[in-house]
C-alpha positions as CSV (number, residue, x, y, z in Angstrom):
1,X,8.5,-22.6,-3.8
2,X,5.5,-22.6,-6.1
3,X,3.2,-23.1,-3.1
4,X,4.6,-20.1,-1.3
5,X,4.3,-18.0,-4.5
6,X,0.7,-19.1,-4.9
7,X,-0.1,-18.1,-1.3
8,X,1.4,-14.7,-1.7
9,X,-0.3,-14.1,-5.0
10,X,-3.6,-15.2,-3.5
11,X,-3.2,-12.9,-0.5
12,X,-2.3,-10.0,-2.8
13,X,-5.4,-10.7,-5.0
14,X,-7.7,-10.8,-1.9
15,X,-6.3,-7.6,-0.4
16,X,-6.5,-5.7,-3.7
17,X,-10.1,-6.9,-4.3
18,X,-11.2,-5.9,-0.8
19,X,-9.5,-2.5,-1.1
20,X,-11.2,-2.0,-4.4
21,X,-14.6,-2.7,-2.8
22,X,-13.8,-0.2,0.0
23,X,-13.1,2.5,-2.6
24,X,-16.3,1.8,-4.5
25,X,-18.3,1.9,-1.3
26,X,-17.1,5.4,-0.7
27,X,-17.7,6.4,-4.3
28,X,-14.1,7.3,-4.8
29,X,-11.8,6.8,-7.8
30,X,-8.4,6.6,-6.1
31,X,-7.2,3.9,-3.7
32,X,-5.3,5.2,-0.6
33,X,-2.9,3.7,1.9
34,X,-5.8,3.6,4.4
35,X,-7.9,1.4,2.0
36,X,-5.0,-1.1,1.8
37,X,-4.6,-0.9,5.6
38,X,-8.3,-1.7,6.2
39,X,-8.3,-4.5,3.6
40,X,-5.3,-6.1,5.2
41,X,-7.1,-6.1,8.6
42,X,-10.1,-7.7,7.0
43,X,-8.2,-10.4,5.1
44,X,-5.3,-11.4,7.3
45,X,-5.6,-12.8,10.8
46,X,-4.6,-10.9,14.0
47,X,-0.9,-10.5,14.5
48,X,-0.1,-11.1,10.8
49,X,-2.3,-8.1,9.8
50,X,-0.7,-5.9,12.5
51,X,2.8,-6.8,11.4
52,X,1.9,-6.4,7.7
53,X,0.4,-2.9,8.3
54,X,3.5,-1.9,10.4
55,X,5.8,-2.9,7.5
56,X,3.6,-1.2,5.0
57,X,3.6,2.0,6.9
58,X,7.3,1.9,7.3
59,X,7.8,1.3,3.5
60,X,5.4,4.2,2.7
61,X,7.2,6.5,5.0
62,X,10.6,5.5,3.5
63,X,9.2,6.1,0.0
64,X,7.8,9.5,0.9
65,X,11.1,10.6,2.4
66,X,13.0,9.5,-0.7
67,X,10.5,11.1,-3.2
68,X,10.8,14.4,-1.4
69,X,14.6,14.3,-1.8
70,X,14.2,13.5,-5.5
71,X,11.9,16.5,-6.0
72,X,14.5,18.9,-4.6
73,X,17.1,17.9,-7.2
74,X,15.0,18.4,-10.2
75,X,14.4,22.1,-9.7
76,X,18.0,23.3,-10.0
77,X,18.6,25.5,-13.0
78,X,15.0,26.3,-13.8
79,X,13.9,29.8,-14.5
80,X,10.8,31.2,-12.6
């Protein structure tokens, strides 16, 4: 189990480092989903990169849908 954890942590570190480099190359301050997507394609091999990006896109879409629902509940009872 420790070996698997080390592999995942190493992949996360490499992807975050590469995404950070991409942000710096564009002289930006904020990392976007596109930066992560590109970093994954650079670090992970072929089909693993494609599957990872598909899962990441799905998770991001799910998050955005849920955060929109949460925003609608917080505005009840406020005065304009």
